[in-house]
N, C-alpha and C positions, 0 to 999 in steps of 0.2 A: 178601414178604408174610409175616404173623405166622401162627404155628398150624402144626399138621400137617395134612398130608392122609391121609384114610383110605380105602382102597380098598372101593368099596361095590357093585361090579359089571362086569359087561362086556357090550359092544355085541354082541348076536347077529344084529342084523338092521337095515338101514336102508331106509326108502321116500323115495326122493328125490323123488317126486312131490310127497311130503305135509311133508318136512323132519322126519320122525319118526323117532326112534332106539328099537329094542327093547332094552330093557336086562334081563339076567338080574342079580338083585340078590345081592349076597353079604353085605349089611348093611343095615341101616335107612335110608331117605331120607324125606325130609319136605318138602312144598311150601315154597318159600322157603330152601331149602337151596343153598348155592353149591357148584357141582361144576365139575370139569375132566376133560376127556374127551381121553386122551392114547393116542397110536399113533404108529406110524412115521411119517406123515404128516399126523396130526392133533394140534391144540394148541388145544382150545377150553374157554371159562371162561365160563359163564353160571348163571344162577339156575334152580332146579328149580320153573318156576311152571307147567309144564302136564304133569302127569302121569295115566296113564288104565290101567285093567285093562279089557279086554273094551269098550273105549269109552265107560266110566263114570268121570268125574272123581274122583280120590282124593286125599287129603290126605295121606297116610301110606302107604310101600310098606315090607313086611317082607322080611327075608331070605327067600332061594327064590323070590320073586313074580316073573314077568317083567312088565314095564309099558312102555307106550309113552310117548315124551317128545317133546315137539316141541322141536327143536333149533336154534340158530342159523345154523350151518353143516352142511357135509357131515361124516358121520363114518363110520367103516367097522367091518365085521364085527372081532372081537376086541379094539377098542380098549378100553382100562382107564379105568373110571368112578371118580373120586376124589370124596369129600366134603371141602371146603376148611374 
C-alpha cells in the first residue's frame, strides 16, 4: 500500500451492541478518509463513512474532539487509529 499512515486518534470505548467506536482524535478526520485501527488483536481497515458527535452526523472532525464511528468489526479500548 502506497503512502504513509498518520496517527489520528485512539479508541476510548467500544459499544459492541452498536458496533460503534468512540475515538479521541489527535488529528483531523474527514468523512470518506481511509482509516486503519490497530492494536494487539485488532487490524481493521475501512472508510470513515459514519461519524457523529452527540448523535449528530458530521463531515469533518478536528483534533481534540471525541467522535462516535460505526466500525466493521470489533475494536478495543486503546487501539490506535491511523489515516491512510
